[in-house]
N, C-alpha and C positions, 0 to 999 in steps of 0.2 A: 306292211311297207311303212317306212318312216315318212312323216309329214314333210320332212326336209328333202328327202330324195337324194341323199349324198352317198349312198352305198356304192362301193367300187371305185371311188375317186381317190386321188392321192393329194395329200396336203403337206406342205413344208411349213414348219413353224420355227422361226428364229427365237432365240432366248427361251427355248423349250424347257429349260431347267428352272426358270423363275416361277414365282407363284402364279401369275396370270398365265404364263406360257404352259405350265403344267396343267392347269384347269382346261385350257383350250385344247390341248392334246387329248386329254381324257374325254372331253365332250365329242371331239371329232371321231375318236376311236369307237365310242358308243354308237355313233351313227353309221358305222361300217366303213369309215374312211381309213385308208392306209396312211399312217402318219410318219413323216420323216422329221426327226427331232434334231435341230441344229443348236449347239451350245458350245461355249468355250470349255465348260466342265464336262468332259467326255464321260467320266464315271457316272455323274448324276444323270446325264441323258440316257446312258445305256441302262441304268437301273429302271428309269421310267419306261423305256422302250420294252424292257422285259415284262413289266407289269401290264402294258397295254396289249401286247400280242398282236395278232392280225397282220403280221408282216412289218410291224413298226421297226424303223431303222434309226439308229443314233449315229450322227456324224459330227466330228469336231469341226466347229466353224466359228471363227471370231469375225464379226461383221466389219471390224476395223482393218481386216486384212483381206483385200480384194482377191488375192490368189486363193485363199481358203474358200471364199464364196464361189469362185469359178470352179474349183475342184469339186465342191459339193454339188453344184448344178450339173456338172458333167456326169457325175455318178447317177443322179436322179434322172437325167435325160436318157441315159443308157438303159434305164429300166422303164421307160415310157413317159417320163416327164411328170410335171406337177400340174394339177388342175386348180390348186388353191395355194396361195402364199399368205401366211400370217406373219407380219413383222411385229414381234413382241420383245425383242432384245432392247435393253436400255441400261445405261449406267448413270450414276449420280455422283458428282464430286462437289460437295457443298462449298459455298464461299460467296461473299458479297462481291459485286462487280468492281468495286474500287480496289480490291486486292486480288481478284481472280487472276491466276497465271494464264498465259497464252497456252501453255501445255495442257492445263486442265480444260480450258475452253475447247481446244482442238480435239482432245480425247473424247469429250462428250459428243461433239458434232460428228466425229468419225463413226461412232456407233449409232447414235440416236437419229441421225439425218442421212449422212452419206452412206452408211451401211444399209439403210432402208432403200435408197436408190440403187445401190449395187446389187442387193438381193432382188429387187424388182426387175432390174435389167436381166440378171442371170437366169432367174426362174421364169421371167415373163416372156422371154424370146420364144419358148416352146408354145406358150399360151397364144401368143400373137400368130404364130405359124399355123396353129390349129383353129384359130378364130374363136376361142372361148377361154374363159378363166376369170378368177376372182382374186383380188388383192385386198387384204384387210390389214390396216396399220393401227397399232395401239398408240394413240396419242395421249392427251391428258387435258383436263380442264386448265392445267397450268399453261397450255398453249394459247388460251384466251384470257386467262387471269394471271398476271405476273405473280410468281411465287418467289418471295424474297429469300436471300441467302442460299440459293440453290444453283449458283453458277450459271452455266449455259442451259440448264434444263428447260426453262420456259421458252427460251429462244429456239431450242432444238425442236420442241414439240409444236410451237407455232409454225415453224418451217415444215414440219411433217404434215400438218394440215394442208398447207399449200401444195406440197409435193403430191399428196394424194389427189387433190383437185386437178392438178395439171396432168397427172397420169390418167385420170378419168376422162379428161377432155381429149388428150392425144390418142389414147388407146381405145376409147369407147367405140369409134367407128370400126375397129378391128376385133370387136367382140370381147374385150377384157374390161371388167369393172374394177373400180378402186374406191374404197371407203375407209373411214376412220372410226374407231371407238375411243371416246375420251372418258376415261375413268375419273371419278372424284376421289374420295377417301376410301382406300381399299386396304384391308388387312393382308399383307404379304410378308414373307421373310424379310424383305428389304425395309418395310415400314413398321415392323413389329416393335422396334424400339420406341417409336412414338407413342405406343399404347401401353407401355409397361407401367406407366403411372395411371392408376384408376381415375384420378381427378382429371387428368388431361383427356383420357378417353371419354369420360362423361361430358366434358365441355365440347369435345368434337361431335359427339353424337347429338348433343342439343342443337348444334348448328345445322344439322341435316333435317329437312322436313320429314323424311321417313324415319328419323330417329334411330338409325343404326349405321354402322360402318359396313361398307360393301365387302363381299367375299369375292375371290377370284372367279367363282362360278357365275356370279352376276355378270361379269365381263364376258365369260366364255359363251353364255347364252346369246348375247348380242352378236359376238363374232361369228357364231355358228349360223345365225340367220343371214348375216351379210355374205357369208361364203356360199350360201345355198341358192338354188333357183327361186326360192320364195322371195328373194330380193333381186330378181332378174331385171327389174326396171329401176333399181336404186344404184346410183353411182355418183361420185363426187361429193358424198355427204359425210357429215360428222355426227355420229350419234353419241350424245352426252349421257353417260350412265353414272349419275352422281347423287341419286336420291333427292334431287331438287336443290342441292347445295348452292349451285351457281345462280339460282333465282332469288337468293336471299339478300342481295345488296340493299334494296330499298328498305328492307326490314331493319337495317342498322341505322337508318336516319331517324333521329328523335323527332317526335311530333306530340303536341299536347293531347293528353288523355289516352295515350297509347303506350303501354309498357313493353 
């Protein structure tokens, strides 16, 4: 028997086709969880579902379109409902705030924030009715540390942290937990371009106390824990998974005799 005790449960993962989403789906499936993969790219989600097996199901779902979220939830509920929801979908539209268009701002919030609420409501209703469930939201250290030239990304992730805390407070008495995972520097298809230059990668690795860039599996391990009963008394929390990067601010302050 697995230490996590997740066998036989059903998990919905939004943004399942992304780097972190794929890793989370694979980790859940390894634990005997039936995975429902939601993504705008149906082909990519279906390919992943076929690899996972175990009754995995791919559904087209754009979190920016509430009707698609509602339709996906109805299908999942008809098959017994979800025990776990992992909100992993996200988009990035770079830009500085002095030039960022309202359209790009709104597009990012529609997926990265409002979409998380919509999915939590749609898949959480069954959890609330049954008196048990776990929500895991992929946030970012950018939600606590402003990331320049990234448009609404930092604002959306900061709001995700508070959304999760509020869900934890409101839904905890009804048996549903809500927590966040905040990745630091992670090698994913979306971020791969940042590491194409070996010099840039080396400088980034040097900033991280553990001296490496994270993999999606590093995030999946923590999401798996939060989804399981091993975290039964953990809610409203943000687990930062950044190799210590966010603890390095004071190391940048010059002081005599310290290089």
